[in-house]
PAZAPA-4460 file (N, C-alpha, C; in steps of 0.05 Angstrom, whole numbers, plus 32768, in hexadecimal, padded with zeros to 4 digits):
% residues 322
    n_x    n_y    n_z   ca_x   ca_y   ca_z    c_x    c_y    c_z   seq   type   mol
   810C   7EF2   8070   8128   7EF9   8069   813B   7EEC   807D     1      X     A
   8150   7EE0   8073   8160   7ECE   8083   816D   7EDC   809B     2      X     A
   8174   7EF6   8098   8182   7F04   80AD   816F   7F12   80C1     3      X     A
   8155   7F11   80BC   8143   7F20   80CD   813E   7F11   80E7     4      X     A
   8139   7F20   80FD   8132   7F14   8117   8114   7F0D   8116     5      X     A
   810E   7EF4   8115   80F2   7EEB   8113   80E2   7EF2   812B     6      X     A
   80EF   7EF9   8142   80E0   7F01   815A   80DB   7F1F   815B     7      X     A
   80E7   7F2E   8149   80E3   7F4B   8149   80C9   7F51   813A     8      X     A
   80BC   7F68   8141   80A4   7F6F   8132   80A9   7F71   8114     9      X     A
   8097   7F68   8105   8099   7F69   80E8   807F   7F72   80DB    10      X     A
   807B   7F68   80C2   8065   7F72   80B2   8057   7F5B   80A5    11      X     A
   803C   7F5B   80A6   802C   7F47   8097   8017   7F57   8088    12      X     A
   8015   7F52   806E   8000   7F5E   805E   7FEF   7F48   8052    13      X     A
   7FD5   7F4D   8052   7FC1   7F39   804A   7FB1   7F45   8033    14      X     A
   7FB2   7F38   801C   7FA3   7F43   8006   7FAA   7F36   7FEC    15      X     A
   7FAE   7F47   7FD7   7FB0   7F3D   7FBC   7FCC   7F40   7FB0    16      X     A
   7FD3   7F2C   7FA0   7FE8   7F2E   7F8C   7FD9   7F2F   7F71    17      X     A
   7FE2   7F40   7F5F   7FD7   7F3F   7F44   7FED   7F40   7F2F    18      X     A
   7FE7   7F33   7F19   7FF9   7F35   7F02   7FF0   7F4F   7EF3    19      X     A
   8003   7F61   7EF0   7FFC   7F7B   7EE4   8002   7F7B   7EC7    20      X     A
   7FED   7F82   7EB7   7FF0   7F84   7E9A   7FEE   7FA2   7E93    21      X     A
   8004   7FAC   7E87   8006   7FC9   7E82   8002   7FCF   7E65    22      X     A
   7FF4   7FE6   7E60   7FF3   7FF2   7E46   7FFC   800F   7E4A    23      X     A
   8012   8017   7E3D   801C   8032   7E3F   8012   8042   7E27    24      X     A
   8006   8059   7E2C   7FF9   8069   7E18   8002   8086   7E1A    25      X     A
   7FFD   8095   7E05   8004   80B1   7E06   7FF1   80C1   7E18    26      X     A
   7FD7   80BC   7E15   7FC2   80C8   7E26   7FAE   80B3   7E2E    27      X     A
   7FA4   80B5   7E47   7F90   80A3   7E50   7F76   80A7   7E3F    28      X     A
   7F69   8091   7E38   7F51   8094   7E27   7F3A   80A0   7E36    29      X     A
   7F2A   80AF   7E28   7F11   80B9   7E33   7EFB   80A4   7E2F    30      X     A
   7EE4   80A8   7E3B   7ECE   8095   7E37   7EC8   8092   7E19    31      X     A
   7EC6   8079   7E10   7EBF   8072   7DF5   7ED5   807A   7DE1    32      X     A
   7EED   8080   7DEB   7F03   8086   7DD9   7F17   806F   7DD8    33      X     A
   7F21   806A   7DC0   7F36   8055   7DBC   7F51   8063   7DB8    34      X     A
   7F65   8059   7DC6   7F80   8063   7DC2   7F92   804C   7DBC    35      X     A
   7FA9   8051   7DB1   7FBD   803C   7DAB   7FD3   803B   7DC0    36      X     A
   7FDA   8023   7DC8   7FF0   8020   7DDC   800B   8025   7DCE    37      X     A
   801D   8032   7DDD   8038   8035   7DD3   8047   801B   7DD6    38      X     A
   8043   800E   7DED   804D   7FF2   7DF0   803F   7FE6   7E08    39      X     A
   8041   7FCC   7E0A   8034   7FBC   7E20   8049   7FAD   7E2F    40      X     A
   8043   7FA7   7E48   8056   7F98   7E59   8046   7F8B   7E70    41      X     A
   8052   7F78   7E7E   8046   7F6C   7E95   805A   7F6C   7EAC    42      X     A
   804F   7F6C   7EC5   8060   7F6D   7EDC   8051   7F62   7EF4    43      X     A
   805B   7F68   7F0C   804F   7F5E   7F25   8043   7F75   7F35    44      X     A
   802D   7F6F   7F43   8020   7F84   7F54   800C   7F78   7F67    45      X     A
   7FF8   7F88   7F6D   7FE4   7F82   7F82   7FEB   7F92   7F9B    46      X     A
   7FD8   7F9F   7FA7   7FDE   7FB1   7FBD   7FED   7FA3   7FD4    47      X     A
   7FE4   7F8B   7FDC   7FF1   7F7E   7FF2   800E   7F75   7FEB    48      X     A
   8010   7F6A   7FD3   802B   7F62   7FCA   803E   7F79   7FC8    49      X     A
   8034   7F90   7FBD   8044   7FA8   7FBC   804E   7FB0   7FD7    50      X     A
   803C   7FB2   7FEA   8044   7FBA   8005   8059   7FA7   8012    51      X     A
   8055   7F8D   800D   8067   7F79   8018   8083   7F7E   800E    52      X     A
   8086   7F83   7FF4   80A0   7F88   7FE9   80AC   7FA2   7FF3    53      X     A
   809C   7FB7   7FF5   80A6   7FD1   8000   80B1   7FCE   801C    54      X     A
   80A4   7FBE   802D   80AE   7FBA   8048   80C8   7FA9   8047    55      X     A
   80C8   7F94   8037   80E0   7F83   8035   80F8   7F93   802C    56      X     A
   80F4   7FA6   801A   810A   7FB6   8011   8116   7FC8   8027    57      X     A
   8106   7FCC   803C   8110   7FDB   8053   8120   7FC9   8066    58      X     A
   8124   7FB0   805F   8133   7F9D   8070   8123   7F93   8087    59      X     A
   8109   7F93   8085   80F7   7F8B   809B   80E9   7F71   8093    60      X     A
   80E5   7F5F   80A7   80D7   7F46   80A2   80BB   7F4C   8096    61      X     A
   80B5   7F40   807F   809C   7F47   8071   808F   7F2D   8067    62      X     A
   8075   7F2A   806B   8067   7F12   8062   804E   7F1A   8054    63      X     A
   8048   7F0B   803F   802F   7F0E   8030   801D   7EF6   8034    64      X     A
   8004   7EFB   803B   7FF0   7EE6   803C   7FDC   7EEB   8025    65      X     A
   7FDB   7ED8   8012   7FCB   7EDD   7FFA   7FC5   7EC2   7FED    66      X     A
   7FB3   7EC3   7FD9   7FAD   7EAC   7FC8   7FB3   7EB4   7FAB    67      X     A
   7FC2   7EA3   7F9D   7FC7   7EA7   7F81   7FBE   7E8E   7F72    68      X     A
   7FBB   7E90   7F58   7FB3   7E78   7F49   7FCA   7E64   7F46    69      X     A
   7FC2   7E4B   7F43   7FD6   7E36   7F3E   7FDB   7E35   7F20    70      X     A
   7FE6   7E4C   7F17   7FEC   7E50   7EFB   8008   7E5B   7EF8    71      X     A
   8010   7E61   7EE0   802B   7E6C   7EDC   802F   7E86   7EEB    72      X     A
   801B   7E97   7EEB   801E   7EB1   7EF8   8020   7EAE   7F16    73      X     A
   8011   7E9B   7F21   8011   7E97   7F3E   802D   7E8E   7F47    74      X     A
   8039   7E7B   7F39   8053   7E71   7F40   8068   7E87   7F3C    75      X     A
   8065   7E97   7F27   8078   7EAE   7F23   8075   7EC2   7F39    76      X     A
   805D   7EC6   7F43   8059   7ED9   7F59   8068   7ED1   7F72    77      X     A
   8066   7EB8   7F79   8075   7EAE   7F91   8093   7EB1   7F8D    78      X     A
   809D   7EA9   7F76   80B9   7EAB   7F71   80C2   7EC9   7F72    79      X     A
   80B3   7EDB   7F66   80BA   7EF7   7F66   80BB   7F03   7F82    80      X     A
   80A6   7EFE   7F92   80A4   7F09   7FAD   80BA   7EFE   7FBE    81      X     A
   80BF   7EE4   7FBC   80D5   7ED8   7FCC   80EF   7EE4   7FC5    82      X     A
   80F3   7EEB   7FAB   810C   7EF8   7FA3   8110   7F13   7FAF    83      X     A
   80FB   7F20   7FB7   80FD   7F3A   7FC4   80FF   7F38   7FE3    84      X     A
   80FF   7F1F   7FED   8102   7F1B   8009   80E8   7F19   8018    85      X     A
   80D1   7F18   800A   80B7   7F15   8017   80B3   7EF8   801E    86      X     A
   80A9   7EF3   8036   80A2   7ED8   803E   8087   7ED0   8031    87      X     A
   8087   7EBA   8023   8070   7EB2   8012   8065   7E96   801A    88      X     A
   806C   7E8D   8032   8063   7E73   803B   8045   7E71   803E    89      X     A
   8038   7E88   8040   801A   7E88   8042   800D   7E95   802A    90      X     A
   801B   7E94   8013   800F   7E9A   7FFA   8006   7E80   7FEE    91      X     A
   7FEC   7E7C   7FED   7FE1   7E62   7FE5   7FDA   7E61   7FC7    92      X     A
   7FDF   7E4A   7FBB   7FD8   7E45   7F9F   7FBC   7E39   7F9F    93      X     A
   7FAA   7E43   7F8E   7F8F   7E39   7F8C   7F88   7E34   7F6F    94      X     A
   7F76   7E22   7F6B   7F6D   7E1C   7F50   7F5E   7E35   7F45    95      X     A
   7F66   7E3D   7F2E   7F5B   7E55   7F22   7F71   7E68   7F19    96      X     A
   7F69   7E80   7F12   7F7C   7E93   7F06   7F86   7EA8   7F1A    97      X     A
   7F9F   7EAE   7F18   7FAB   7EC4   7F28   7F9E   7EDE   7F20    98      X     A
   7F98   7EF0   7F33   7F8C   7F0A   7F2D   7F9E   7F1A   7F1B    99      X     A
   7F92   7F2C   7F0D   7FA2   7F3E   7EFB   7F96   7F5A   7EFC   100      X     A
   7FA7   7F6D   7EF6   7F9F   7F89   7EF3   7FA7   7F93   7ED7   101      X     A
   7F95   7FA1   7ECA   7F9B   7FAD   7EB1   7FA0   7FCB   7EB6   102      X     A
   7FB8   7FD4   7EB1   7FC1   7FEF   7EB7   7FC6   7FFE   7E9D   103      X     A
   7FB9   8015   7E9A   7FBE   8027   7E83   7FCC   803F   7E8E   104      X     A
   7FE4   8045   7E84   7FF5   805A   7E8F   7FFC   806D   7E79   105      X     A
   7FF8   8088   7E7E   7FFE   809B   7E69   801B   80A6   7E6C   106      X     A
   8022   80B9   7E5A   803E   80C2   7E5A   8045   80D3   7E72   107      X     A
   8031   80DC   7E82   8037   80EB   7E9A   8036   80DA   7EB3   108      X     A
   8034   80BF   7EAF   8034   80AD   7EC5   8019   80A8   7ED2   109      X     A
   8004   80B5   7EC8   7FE9   80B1   7ED3   7FDF   8096   7EC9   110      X     A
   7FCD   808A   7ED9   7FC3   8070   7ED1   7FA6   806B   7ED9   111      X     A
   7F9B   8058   7ECB   7F81   804C   7ED3   7F85   802F   7ED6   112      X     A
   7F76   8022   7EE9   7F7B   8006   7EF0   7F60   7FF8   7EF1   113      X     A
   7F60   7FE0   7EE5   7F48   7FCF   7EE8   7F53   7FB4   7EF3   114      X     A
   7F47   7FAB   7F09   7F4F   7F92   7F16   7F3D   7F7B   7F0F   115      X     A
   7F49   7F64   7F0A   7F3A   7F4B   7F09   7F47   7F39   7F1E   116      X     A
   7F3A   7F35   7F35   7F48   7F2B   7F4D   7F4D   7F0D   7F4C   117      X     A
   7F41   7EFE   7F39   7F47   7EE2   7F37   7F40   7ED3   7F51   118      X     A
   7F52   7EC2   7F5A   7F4D   7EB2   7F72   7F55   7EC1   7F8B   119      X     A
   7F5F   7EDA   7F88   7F69   7EE9   7F9F   7F57   7EEB   7FB7   120      X     A
   7F3D   7EF1   7FB4   7F2B   7EF4   7FCB   7F25   7ED9   7FDA   121      X     A
   7F30   7EC3   7FD0   7F2A   7EA9   7FDC   7F3B   7EA2   7FF5   122      X     A
   7F44   7EB6   8002   7F54   7EB2   801B   7F42   7EA7   8031   123      X     A
   7F4C   7E93   803F   7F3E   7E88   8056   7F48   7E94   8070   124      X     A
   7F36   7E9D   8082   7F40   7EAA   809A   7F51   7E98   80AB   125      X     A
   7F4D   7E7E   80A9   7F5E   7E6C   80BA   7F7C   7E6E   80B2   126      X     A
   7F81   7E73   8098   7F9D   7E77   8090   7FA8   7E91   809B   127      X     A
   7F97   7EA6   809B   7F9F   7EC0   80A5   7FA4   7EBE   80C3   128      X     A
   7F92   7EB1   80D1   7F94   7EAE   80EF   7FAD   7E9E   80F6   129      X     A
   7FB3   7E8A   80E6   7FCC   7E7A   80EB   7FE5   7E8C   80E9   130      X     A
   7FE4   7E9E   80D5   7FFB   7EB0   80D2   7FFD   7EC4   80E8   131      X     A
   7FE7   7ED1   80EF   7FE7   7EE6   8103   7FEE   7EDB   811F   132      X     A
   7FE6   7EC2   8124   7FEB   7EB6   813F   8009   7EB2   8143   133      X     A
   8019   7EB0   812E   8036   7EAD   8131   8045   7EC6   812B   134      X     A
   8037   7EDC   8128   8044   7EF6   8122   804B   7F04   813B   135      X     A
   8064   7F0E   813E   806D   7F1A   8157   805C   7F33   815F   136      X     A
   8058   7F36   8179   8049   7F4E   8183   8057   7F67   8179   137      X     A
   8047   7F7B   8173   8052   7F95   8169   8055   7F96   814B   138      X     A
   8050   7F80   813D   8052   7F80   8120   803B   7F8F   8114   139      X     A
   803F   7F98   80FC   802A   7FA5   80ED   801C   7F91   80DA   140      X     A
   8001   7F93   80DA   7FF1   7F83   80C8   7FE3   7F97   80B5   141      X     A
   7FE6   7F93   809B   7FDA   7FA6   8088   7FC4   7F99   8078   142      X     A
   7FAE   7FA7   8075   7F98   7F9E   8064   7F90   7FB5   8052   143      X     A
   7F83   7FAE   803B   7F78   7FC2   8029   7F5B   7FBA   8024   144      X     A
   7F4E   7FC7   8011   7F32   7FC1   800C   7F2E   7FB0   7FF3   145      X     A
   7F42   7FA1   7FEB   7F3F   7F8F   7FD4   7F34   7F74   7FDC   146      X     A
   7F34   7F6E   7FF6   7F29   7F55   8000   7F0C   7F59   8008   147      X     A
   7EFC   7F44   800B   7EE1   7F47   8014   7EE0   7F55   8030   148      X     A
   7ECD   7F67   8033   7ECB   7F76   804C   7EC9   7F66   8065   149      X     A
   7EBA   7F50   8063   7EB7   7F3E   807B   7ED2   7F33   8083   150      X     A
   7EE3   7F2B   8070   7EFD   7F20   8077   7F0E   7F35   8084   151      X     A
   7F0E   7F4E   807A   7F1D   7F63   8086   7F13   7F69   80A3   152      X     A
   7EF9   7F67   80A7   7EEE   7F6B   80C2   7EF9   7F56   80D5   153      X     A
   7EFA   7F3D   80CC   7F04   7F28   80DD   7F22   7F2C   80E4   154      X     A
   7F31   7F35   80D0   7F4D   7F3B   80D5   7F50   7F52   80E9   155      X     A
   7F40   7F66   80E6   7F41   7F7D   80F8   7F3B   7F75   8115   156      X     A
   7F27   7F64   8118   7F1F   7F5B   8133   7F35   7F4B   8140   157      X     A
   7F42   7F3A   8130   7F58   7F2A   813A   7F6F   7F3B   8143   158      X     A
   7F76   7F4E   8133   7F8D   7F60   8139   7F88   7F70   8152   159      X     A
   7F6F   7F79   8156   7F69   7F89   816E   7F70   7F7B   8188   160      X     A
   7F70   7F61   8189   7F74   7F52   81A2   7F8E   7F42   81A1   161      X     A
   7FA1   7F4A   8190   7FB8   7F39   818C   7FD3   7F46   8192   162      X     A
   7FD3   7F60   8199   7FED   7F6E   819C   7FFA   7F76   8182   163      X     A
   7FEB   7F73   816C   7FF5   7F7C   8152   7FE9   7F97   814C   164      X     A
   7FF3   7FA4   8137   7FEA   7FBF   812F   7FDF   7FBE   8113   165      X     A
   7FC9   7FCC   810F   7FBB   7FCA   80F5   7FC0   7FE3   80E4   166      X     A
   7FC9   7FDE   80CB   7FCB   7FF3   80B7   7FB5   7FEE   80A2   167      X     A
   7FA8   8004   809B   7F92   8001   8088   7F93   8017   8073   168      X     A
   7F93   800E   805A   7F90   8020   8043   7F76   8019   8036   169      X     A
   7F60   8028   803B   7F46   8021   8031   7F43   8027   8013   170      X     A
   7F51   8018   8003   7F51   801C   7FE6   7F47   8003   7FD8   171      X     A
   7F31   8005   7FC9   7F21   801D   7FC4   7F0F   8024   7FDC   172      X     A
   7F08   803E   7FDF   7EF5   8046   7FF3   7ED9   803E   7FEA   173      X     A
   7ECB   802E   7FFA   7EB1   8025   7FF3   7E9B   8032   8004   174      X     A
   7EA3   803C   801C   7E90   8048   802E   7E7D   8034   803C   175      X     A
   7E83   801A   803A   7E72   8007   8048   7E77   8009   8066   176      X     A
   7E63   7FFF   8075   7E66   8000   8092   7E7E   7FEF   809B   177      X     A
   7E83   7FD9   808E   7E9A   7FC9   8095   7EB4   7FD8   8091   178      X     A
   7EB7   7FE6   807B   7ECF   7FF5   8076   7ED2   800C   808A   179      X     A
   7EBD   801B   808F   7EBE   8031   80A2   7EC5   8027   80BE   180      X     A
   7EBB   8010   80C6   7EC2   8005   80E0   7EDF   7FFF   80E2   181      X     A
   7EEB   7FF4   80CD   7F08   7FEF   80CD   7F18   8008   80CE   182      X     A
   7F0F   801D   80BF   7F1D   8037   80C1   7F1F   8040   80DE   183      X     A
   7F09   803C   80ED   7F09   8044   8109   7F1A   8033   811B   184      X     A
   7F23   801C   8112   7F33   800A   8123   7F51   800B   811B   185      X     A
   7F58   8016   8105   7F73   8015   80FB   7F86   8026   810C   186      X     A
   7F9E   801B   8111   7FB3   802B   811F   7FBF   803E   810B   187      X     A
   7FC4   8035   80F3   7FCF   8046   80DD   7FBC   8047   80C7   188      X     A
   7FB4   805F   80BF   7FA2   8063   80A8   7FB1   8073   8093   189      X     A
   7FB4   8067   807B   7FC2   8074   8065   7FAE   8078   804E   190      X     A
   7FAB   8091   8046   7F98   8098   8031   7FA5   80AA   801D   191      X     A
   7F9C   80A9   8003   7FA4   80BE   7FF1   7F8E   80D4   7FF2   192      X     A
   7F92   80E9   7FE4   7F80   8100   7FE6   7F63   80F8   7FDF   193      X     A
   7F60   80E9   7FC9   7F46   80E1   7FC0   7F38   80CF   7FD4   194      X     A
   7F47   80BC   7FE0   7F3B   80AA   7FF4   7F33   80BA   800D   195      X     A
   7F44   80CD   8015   7F3E   80DD   802C   7F24   80EC   8029   196      X     A
   7F21   80F9   8012   7F08   8109   800D   7EF0   80F6   800B   197      X     A
   7EF4   80DE   8000   7EDE   80CB   7FFD   7ED4   80C0   8017   198      X     A
   7EE6   80BF   802B   7EDE   80B5   8045   7ECB   80C7   8054   199      X     A
   7ECC   80E1   804E   7EBB   80F4   805C   7EA0   80F6   804E   200      X     A
   7E8B   80F3   805E   7E70   80F6   8053   7E69   8114   8051   201      X     A
   7E55   811B   8041   7E4E   8137   803E   7E47   8144   8059   202      X     A
   7E3D   8134   806C   7E36   813F   8086   7E4E   8146   8097   203      X     A
   7E66   813E   808E   7E7F   8144   809D   7E8A   815F   8097   204      X     A
   7E7C   816E   8086   7E86   8189   807F   7E8D   818B   8061   205      X     A
   7E96   81A2   8058   7E9D   81A5   803B   7EB4   8194   8034   206      X     A
   7EB3   8189   801B   7EC8   8177   8012   7EDC   8185   8000   207      X     A
   7ED7   819F   7FFA   7EE9   81AE   7FE9   7EFD   81BF   7FF9   208      X     A
   7F01   81B7   8012   7F14   81C6   8023   7F30   81BC   801F   209      X     A
   7F44   81C8   802D   7F60   81C0   802A   7F63   81A3   8034   210      X     A
   7F77   8195   8028   7F7C   8179   8030   7F82   8177   804D   211      X     A
   7F91   818A   8058   7F97   8189   8075   7F7E   818A   8086   212      X     A
   7F6A   8198   807D   7F51   8199   808C   7F42   817E   808A   213      X     A
   7F43   8172   8073   7F38   8157   806F   7F45   8144   8082   214      X     A
   7F60   8144   8083   7F6F   8132   8094   7F68   8137   80B1   215      X     A
   7F66   8150   80B9   7F5F   8156   80D5   7F44   814A   80DC   216      X     A
   7F30   814D   80CA   7F15   8142   80D0   7F15   8124   80D1   217      X     A
   7F25   8117   80C0   7F27   80F9   80C2   7F33   80F1   80DC   218      X     A
   7F49   80FF   80E3   7F57   80F8   80FC   7F44   80FC   8114   219      X     A
   7F36   8112   8115   7F25   8117   812C   7F0D   8104   812D   220      X     A
   7F04   80FA   8116   7EED   80E8   8116   7EF5   80CC   811E   221      X     A
   7F0C   80C2   8113   7F13   80A6   8117   7F2B   80A1   812A   222      X     A
   7F3A   80B5   8130   7F4F   80B4   8144   7F63   809D   8141   223      X     A
   7F6F   8099   812A   7F84   8085   8127   7F9D   808D   8136   224      X     A
   7FAF   807A   813B   7FC9   8080   8147   7FD8   8092   8134   225      X     A
   7FD6   808C   811A   7FE4   809C   8106   7FD3   809D   80EC   226      X     A
   7FCF   80B6   80E2   7FC1   80BA   80C9   7FD5   80C7   80B5   227      X     A
   7FD7   80BC   809D   7FE7   80C8   8089   7FD6   80CB   806F   228      X     A
   7FD5   80E3   8065   7FC7   80E8   804C   7FDB   80F1   8037   229      X     A
   7FDE   80E2   8022   7FF2   80E8   800D   7FE5   80FA   7FF8   230      X     A
   7FF6   810B   7FEC   7FED   811E   7FD9   7FFF   811F   7FC0   231      X     A
   800A   8108   7FB8   801A   8107   7FA0   8033   8118   7FA2   232      X     A
   8037   8129   7F8E   804F   813A   7F8D   8050   814E   7FA4   233      X     A
   803A   8153   7FB1   8039   8166   7FC8   8042   8159   7FE2   234      X     A
   8047   813F   7FE2   8051   8132   7FFA   803B   8124   800A   235      X     A
   803B   8128   8024   8028   811B   8035   8022   812C   804E   236      X     A
   800A   8127   8059   8003   8135   8072   7FFF   8120   8088   237      X     A
   800B   8126   809F   800C   8112   80B5   7FFD   811D   80CD   238      X     A
   7FEC   810B   80D9   7FDF   8112   80F2   7FE2   80FC   8106   239      X     A
   7FE9   8102   811E   7FE8   80F0   8135   7FE0   8101   814D   240      X     A
   7FE0   80F4   8164   7FDA   8103   817D   7FEC   811B   8181   241      X     A
   8006   8117   817A   801A   812B   8180   8025   8139   8167   242      X     A
   801D   8131   814F   8029   813B   8136   8014   8145   8123   243      X     A
   8019   815C   8118   8009   8166   8101   801D   8173   80EF   244      X     A
   8024   8164   80D9   803B   816C   80C9   8036   8167   80AB   245      X     A
   8041   8178   809B   8042   8174   807E   805E   816B   8077   246      X     A
   8060   8156   8067   807A   814A   805F   807D   814D   8041   247      X     A
   8091   815B   8037   8094   815F   801A   809D   8146   800C   248      X     A
   8098   8146   7FF2   80A3   8132   7FE0   80BB   813D   7FD2   249      X     A
   80C6   812D   7FBF   80DC   8137   7FAF   80D1   813B   7F92   250      X     A
   80DF   814B   7F83   80D6   8152   7F68   80E0   813D   7F55   251      X     A
   80CD   812E   7F49   80D5   8119   7F35   80C2   811C   7F1D   252      X     A
   80CA   8110   7F07   80B9   810F   7EF0   80AE   80F2   7EEE   253      X     A
   8095   80EE   7EF4   808A   80D3   7EF6   8088   80C6   7EDA   254      X     A
   808E   80AC   7EDA   808A   809B   7EC3   8072   808A   7EC6   255      X     A
   806E   8080   7EDE   8058   806D   7EE4   8052   806F   7F02   256      X     A
   803A   8078   7F09   8033   807C   7F25   8026   8063   7F31   257      X     A
   8022   804E   7F22   8014   8036   7F2D   8025   802A   7F44   258      X     A
   8018   8024   7F59   8025   8018   7F70   8033   802B   7F83   259      X     A
   8033   8045   7F7D   8042   8058   7F8D   8036   805A   7FA9   260      X     A
   801B   8059   7FAB   800F   805A   7FC6   8016   8042   7FD7   261      X     A
   8018   802B   7FCB   8020   8013   7FDA   803D   8014   7FE2   262      X     A
   804E   8020   7FD0   806A   8025   7FD7   806C   8036   7FF0   263      X     A
   805B   804C   7FF0   805B   805E   8007   8053   804F   8020   264      X     A
   803D   8040   8020   8034   8033   8038   8048   801F   8042   265      X     A
   8052   800E   8030   8065   7FFA   8039   807F   8006   8044   266      X     A
   8089   801A   8036   80A2   8027   8040   809E   8035   805A   267      X     A
   8087   8042   805E   8080   804F   8077   8081   803A   808E   268      X     A
   8073   8024   808B   8072   8010   80A0   808E   8004   80A4   269      X     A
   809C   7FFE   808F   80B7   7FF4   8092   80C9   8007   80A1   270      X     A
   80C7   8021   809B   80D7   8035   80A9   80D0   8036   80C7   271      X     A
   80B6   8035   80CD   80AE   8035   80E9   80B9   801D   80F8   272      X     A
   80B9   8006   80EA   80C3   7FED   80F7   80E1   7FEF   80FA   273      X     A
   80EF   7FFE   80E9   810C   8002   80EC   8113   8015   8102   274      X     A
   80FE   8022   810E   8103   8034   8124   8103   8051   811E   275      X     A
   80FC   8059   8105   80FB   8075   80FE   80E3   8083   810C   276      X     A
   80E7   809D   8112   80D0   80AB   811E   80BB   80B0   8107   277      X     A
   80A4   80B9   810F   808D   80BA   80FD   8093   80CC   80E5   278      X     A
   809B   80E4   80EA   809F   80F7   80D4   80B5   80EE   80C1   279      X     A
   80CB   80E3   80CC   80E1   80DA   80BB   80D8   80C1   80AB   280      X     A
   80C7   80B0   80B7   80BD   8099   80A9   80AB   80A1   8091   281      X     A
   809A   80B6   8096   8089   80C0   8081   809A   80CD   806B   282      X     A
   80AF   80DB   8073   80C1   80E7   805F   80CE   80D2   804E   283      X     A
   80D8   80BD   805B   80E4   80A7   804C   80D0   809A   8038   284      X     A
   80B7   8096   8041   80A3   808B   8030   809C   809D   8019   285      X     A
   809B   80B7   801E   8095   80CA   8009   80AA   80C9   7FF3   286      X     A
   80C3   80C8   7FFB   80D9   80C7   7FE8   80D8   80AC   7FD8   287      X     A
   80D3   8096   7FE6   80D2   807C   7FD9   80BC   807C   7FC4   288      X     A
   80A4   8086   7FCB   808E   8086   7FB9   8094   8097   7FA0   289      X     A
   80A1   80AE   7FA4   80A8   80BF   7F8E   80BC   80B0   7F7B   290      X     A
   80D0   80A4   7F87   80E4   8095   7F77   80D7   807E   7F67   291      X     A
   80C3   8071   7F73   80B6   805B   7F65   80A8   8064   7F4C   292      X     A
   80A0   807D   7F4A   8092   8087   7F32   80A5   808C   7F1B   293      X     A
   80BF   808B   7F20   80D2   8090   7F0A   80D8   8078   7EFA   294      X     A
   80CD   8061   7F02   80D0   8048   7EF3   80B5   803C   7EEF   295      X     A
   80B3   802B   7EDB   809A   801E   7ED5   8094   8006   7EE8   296      X     A
   807B   8001   7EEB   8070   7FEA   7EF9   806D   7FF0   7F17   297      X     A
   8062   7FDC   7F25   805C   7FDF   7F42   8075   7FD8   7F52   298      X     A
   8075   7FC1   7F61   808B   7FBD   7F73   80A6   7FB9   7F66   299      X     A
   80A9   7FB1   7F4D   80C4   7FB1   7F41   80D0   7FCD   7F3F   300      X     A
   80C0   7FE2   7F42   80CB   7FFE   7F41   80D3   8009   7F5C   301      X     A
   80CF   7FF9   7F72   80D3   8004   7F8D   80F1   8007   7F93   302      X     A
   80F9   801D   7FA1   8115   8022   7FA7   811F   8013   7FC0   303      X     A
   8138   800F   7FC1   8145   8004   7FD9   814A   8019   7FED   304      X     A
   8152   8011   8005   8159   8024   801A   816F   8037   8011   305      X     A
   8183   802C   8003   8199   803C   7FF9   8190   8051   7FE5   306      X     A
   817E   8048   7FD3   8173   805B   7FBF   8164   8072   7FCD   307      X     A
   8155   806C   7FE1   8146   8081   7FF0   8159   8094   7FFE   308      X     A
   816C   8089   800C   817F   809A   801A   818E   80AC   8007   309      X     A
   8196   80A2   7FF0   81A5   80B2   7FDD   8193   80C9   7FD2   310      X     A
   8179   80C2   7FCD   8167   80D6   7FC3   8162   80EC   7FD8   311      X     A
   8160   80E4   7FF2   815B   80F8   8007   8173   810B   8009   312      X     A
   818B   8100   8006   81A3   8111   8007   81A4   8123   7FEF   313      X     A
   819E   8118   7FD8   819F   8127   7FBF   818B   813E   7FBE   314      X     A
   8174   8139   7FCA   815F   814E   7FC9   815D   815E   7FE3   315      X     A
   816F   8158   7FF6   8170   8165   8010   8154   8165   801D   316      X     A
   8148   814D   8020   812D   814B   8029   812C   814F   8047   317      X     A
   811C   8162   8051   8118   8166   806E   8106   8151   8079   318      X     A
   8105   814F   8093   80F4   813B   80A0   80D6   8142   809F   319      X     A
   80CF   815B   809E   80B3   8163   809D   80B0   817F   80A9   320      X     A
   8099   818B   80A4   8093   81A6   80AD   807A   81A6   80BE   321      X     A
   807D   81AA   80D8   8067   81A8   80EA   8054   81BF   80E8   322      X     A
***
């Protein structure tokens, strides 16, 4: 972004862009059931791309490192992300097809997603290392579980010795040793309720307990600087060394929940980089994610700082309940 201080801490996310193909239906199909779409549409997404846009919308320097196909969709991806203020100098074009996601969304905003990653996993660590070597100390680096585990491990090791901070959303949760090792190294761990429960093995205690108990057990086992477990309309639960707080959401009628978790993660990191305290940053992220569900698609649905501030005032959102 032209006005940003390039020496100030910023945000780098490493992962996927996908072309999102949507089918909107009345009810999600059951196994072996055929349903008719009300209408179809296409848009932009991918967990890393979504987070990059959410951070940029907070007015913070944001960069995406990714590979897209040297096809129409790949060029459209770069143009779209650049238009949102995301730095795309390290989004590489490769021979092959840009990844895509097929999203089926019902009238209550619930969705199922099938990914075809295309050339996305073809990232070379030398490109990532080049980016991170020029990233200011104190910046956040975000990874997800859509890239090969070995590549995420290499990123994690680099970040540990670089003065950068690692954010990890282990989605999807695979339970591999590589993924669990990264969970233990992350400064910021963001999980939804399903991911949080999936991280705990049966030997860690009962899994049908309250979400706050699940979060406490994750925090005690892996000791991140900050753990946030999101719970949809119920808001989020926050754990750090000094904070144990529930942060409420706002009441909205969702149209499409796809990308809401990425909106949350990116807005949270952007708010922290803007200087907000932890609970206020989580509150801002919770409101942003809720607002994103009121419109269709992933990052094109994300709210601006002004949108979030107006919603917080309108709903009289408190900072959190310790």
